[in-house]
C-alpha positions as CSV (number, residue, x, y, z in Angstrom):
1,M,-1.4,-7.0,10.9
2,T,2.5,-7.4,11.2
3,I,4.8,-4.8,10.1
4,G,6.0,-7.0,7.3
5,G,2.6,-7.6,6.1
6,S,1.8,-3.9,6.3
7,I,5.1,-3.2,4.5
8,G,3.6,-5.7,1.8
9,L,1.0,-3.7,1.1
10,I,2.2,-0.8,0.8
11,I,4.8,-2.0,-1.9
12,L,2.0,-3.9,-3.5
13,G,-0.3,-0.7,-3.3
14,A,2.5,1.3,-4.9
15,I,3.2,-0.9,-7.5
16,L,-0.4,-1.0,-8.7
17,A,-0.6,2.9,-8.4
18,F,2.2,3.8,-9.9
19,A,3.8,0.8,-12.4
20,V,0.6,-0.8,-14.0
21,T,-0.9,0.5,-16.8
22,A,-3.2,-2.6,-17.9
23,D,-6.9,-1.9,-18.0
24,V,-9.5,-3.9,-16.1
25,A,-13.1,-3.6,-17.1
26,G,-14.7,-1.7,-14.1
27,V,-12.0,-1.6,-12.0
28,D,-9.6,1.5,-11.2
29,L,-6.3,0.2,-10.5
30,T,-4.7,3.2,-9.3
31,V,-7.5,3.3,-6.9
32,V,-7.1,-0.1,-5.6
33,G,-3.3,1.2,-5.3
34,Y,-3.8,3.8,-3.1
35,I,-6.5,2.1,-0.9
36,L,-3.7,-0.4,-0.5
37,M,-1.1,1.6,0.6
38,V,-3.3,3.8,3.4
39,G,-4.4,0.2,4.8
40,G,-0.7,-0.8,5.0
41,A,0.1,2.2,6.6
42,V,-2.6,2.3,8.8
43,G,-1.6,-1.5,9.7
44,L,1.9,-0.4,10.1
45,V,1.1,2.2,12.7
46,F,-1.3,-0.2,14.7
47,G,1.5,-2.6,14.4
48,L,4.1,-0.3,16.0
49,L,1.9,0.9,18.8
50,T,0.8,-2.4,19.9
51,R,4.6,-4.0,19.6
52,N,5.7,-1.0,22.1
53,R,2.5,-1.0,24.2
54,G,3.8,-4.1,26.5
55,R,7.3,-3.1,27.2
56,D,8.1,-1.6,30.5
57,P,10.0,1.4,30.0
58,G,12.2,0.7,33.2
59,A,13.4,-2.7,32.0
60,Y,16.8,-1.1,30.6
């Protein structure tokens, strides 16, 4: 997952968790928002770790 995609998931999750007041039968949008935010955070951490893994620290 890219860093931009992860940030997008965090933003979408925050919108669902905090701003949407609609009721959908059988779905709690607040919980879905929190799940998207956690997934985005995990993807962001993973993306940052894999981005820095291939760099040579002595290349500067």
